N, C-alpha and C positions, 0 to 999 in steps of 0.2 A: 504494500500500500504506500503511495507517495506521501511524503510529509506534508502537513497542512501549510497553506499559504499564510505567511506571517501577517499578524494584525497590527495596525498602527497603534502607537501608545495612546492610551486614553479612549480606545474603542474606535468606532468608525469602520469604513469599508476596508476589507483586507487589501494589503499592498500587493501589487503585481510583481512577479519576479522579472527582473531585468537581466541584462547580460552581465557577465563578470566584470567587476570594477577594474579599470586600468591600473597598472602598477604605479607606485609613487615615483615621481621624477627624481633622477639622480642629482639634480641641481639643488634639491632641498637639503639644507644643512641639518646638523644634529638636533638643534633646538626646534627647528621647523618640523622635522620628522617626529619629534617627541610628542607633540600634540596632534599631529595629523593622523597618526595611527589610531589612537582611541576615537577620534572624530569619525574616521572612516568606519571603524568598528561599530560605532553607535548607529550610523546610517544603515549599515548592513544588518544589524540586529533588529532594527525597526522595519526593515523590508521596503524602505522607500525607493522609488524610482526617481530619476532626475526630473521627470515631468511633475511628479508629486512635490518634490522639493522646490521646484521653480514656482509652482502654484502657491505653496505655503510660505515661502520666503520673499517672493517678489523679485528674485534675481533670475537671470536667464540660465537656461541649461548649460550654455557654453561657459559662463562665468563659474557656475557651480562645479562643472566638470574640471575646470582649471584649478579651482580651490582644492578639490578632493584629490587631485593628482600632484599637488605641490608644484605645478608647472608655472613657467613664465615669472612675472614679478611677484614679490611677496604680497599676500592678500591683505586687504584692509580688514579692520576689526569689525566693521558693520556687516559684511557678508559672512564672516566667520561666526559672529554672534547670532546672526539670523538662523543658521543651521543648529547651533547649540540650543537656542530658544525653542525651536521646533521639536528637538529631541528631548527637551526637558532635563538637560544636563547642567551641572553647576557651572556658572559663568565666571566666578571670581578666580578659581585656580586656572581656568583656561586663559583668562585675560593676562595673568602673569606669565604664563607660558608663551602666549602670543607676543607679548612685549619683548621677552627674551629672544624670540625668533626674529622679531623686527630688528633688534640691535645686531643680531648675528648677520642679518642681511644688509647691514650698514645703513639702516634708516635712522635719521636723527630724531631728537626728542620732539622737535616741532611736528614732524610727520606723524610720530606716534600719538602725540596729544591731539592732533587734528582728527585722526581717525577714531580715537577713543571718544572724543567729544561729539561725534556724529551718532552715537548710540545713547538712548535714554539712560538716565542714572540707574545703575544696577541695585536691586534690592539686596539687603544683607542676607548672607547665606551662612547657615550653621553646619559645620561638618558633622558627620555621624559620630556619636560618642565613642564607638569602637575604634573608629579611625583616629580620633584624638588620643586615645589610650595607647594605641599601637605606635603612633609617631612619637609620642613623648617618651616611650620606652626605648625605641630604636634609634633615636637621633644620635646619641653618643657613639654606639658601636658602628652605625652606618658612616658617621663622619670619620671615625678612625680608619675604617676600611678604605674609604675613598681617599683619605689623605695618604695612606700607605702606598696606594697604586698611582695616584696622580702627583704626589709630592708638590702640591701647590695650594694656594689659598682658595682654589676653586672647589675644594672638597665640600665646604659648607653649602656652596651654591648648588652643587650637584645633588646633595641630599634634599635641599629645598625643592629642586625641580622634581625629584623622585616623589616627594610627598604631594606635590600638586598633581602629578600624573596619577598617583594613587587615589586621591580624592576625586579627580575628574572621572576616573574609571572604576569607582568604588563598586558599582554593580557587578562589573566583570570580576573584581577581586572576590566578592562574595560568592560568585558562581564557581570559583576555583576550588580545588580540593582542600587547600590550606591557605588562608589569607596571609599568614606570615611568610610562607614560601613564595607566594605570588609577589609580595612586596620585596622580598630579598632579591628575586630574579630581576625585578624591575630596576632595583638599585644597581645590581651587577651589570646589567645591560648599559645603563647610563654611564657608569664608570668606565667600562671597557671601551666604549665608543670614543672616549677621550684620552685613554692611557697611551703612553708611548708604546710603539710596537716594533718588533723585528720585521724584516722583509717577508718572513713566512707567516706573519699574522700573530705570532705569540706576543703576549704582553712583555714589555721590557721593564723589569723591576730593579735594574742596577742602581738607579738613583736612590733607592731606599737605603743603600749602604751608607749614604751620607747622613742618615737620620737615626742611626742606632745608638743606644745608650753606650755600648762598648766603645765605639770610636770617639764619642763625645767626652769620655773620661780620660783620654790619652792626651797629655800635654805636648809631648815631643812631636814636632811636625812630621818627621820621617816615619816614626813608628805609627803615627795616626794614618798617614797615607798608605802604609803597608797593610794596616788593618782594613781600611776602606777597600783596597784592591782585592784583598782576600774575600771580604764579604760580598763585594760586587759579583764575583764569580759564582758564589753560592746563590745569591738572589736571582742571578740570571737563570739558574737551573729551575727556580720555582715556576718560571713561565712555561716549562715543559710539562707541568702537571695538568691533569684534567681539571676543569674549572671547579668542580665541587671540592676536589682535594685542595686546590689552590686557595679557595675560600677559607677552609679550616686552618691551613697553615698561616695565612695572612692574619686572620683574626686571633689565633692562639699565640703564635710565636712572634709576630711583628707588632700586633696591637696589644698583646698581653691580656686578652679576654679569657676569663676563667672557663674551665671545661664545662661547668654546670650551666653556663649561660649560652654556650654555643648552639644547642638544639633550638632554643627559642629564637635566637637571632636569625639563623639560616632556615628555620622552618622545616627541620628534618628530625626524625626520631633519634633519641640518644644512641641507640645501637648503631644506626647508620652513621652518625657522626664519629663514633669510636672507630668504625671500620674505615672510614675515609682518612682519619688521622693516622691509623696504623699503616694503610697502604701508601699514604703520602710520605711518611717517614721512611718506609722501606724503599720507596722509589728514590728518595733523596740520598739515602745511604748507598744505594747502588750507583747513582750518578756521581756522588761526591762522598766517598767513604769517610773522609776526615774533615770535620768542620766543627766550628764552635757554635754554641747557641747564639743565634742572631740577636737575642735580646728583644727589646720592645722599642717602638717608635718614640722618640723624644717629643716633647710638646713643640 
């Protein structure tokens, strides 16, 4: 039996099935793609066709298609908000994400303010209580993880971006098998999109060698340089680990997160976390038989 035709949010006539959505344009930057993916997902989940969106938003099918593909120039806030309003999604987190994407696209503050001003004042929105509890609990370990891989002040900004995406797509998070796991994978995706990488795509963790406690306590410049060089080689090996193992190693050995907290942060059962830790340590011992404890990241 074929699946039922999706019904528009709030009732009304069933939405007609359209052709498969075109892929996102390669010209869309990381910030632009961050909010475009959930927006496209919302349109798909609602089952709207471009004809229906055009009727409900007042914008042409051509402009809406361009918006949803991330093609041509960065979209204005008014057309973006019109789709969000139709879908009944939270506007405040998306406006922050849209603003970040505009800056990424080299739009100045005058351009941003002009487009925001063309939309009526947004009503206050209250995030779900479960979302607020989750983000309050995870902000510190998420920031530590992002800082370990990015080695820059962008870590806090990446976490804020992740939390806005989580709120904007909260319904999708609730539909996932585990909200904590959903949130963690969202963070990891945002971090790895901006991490330095080797040519083969592996994350390059060598800069972390400059931020360990061990090297920070060495006063002699030559000895400190030797320590950094040794640790850089070890950290480079971390990038060869499968991502789930990498997560555990970074959180436990670079960020100093306690073993009891690891399952909650990454959203995996304790037994699975222990297995990942064991396999990661075994792989590192095989790749680098003699190494010192890398310590934890310094503030």
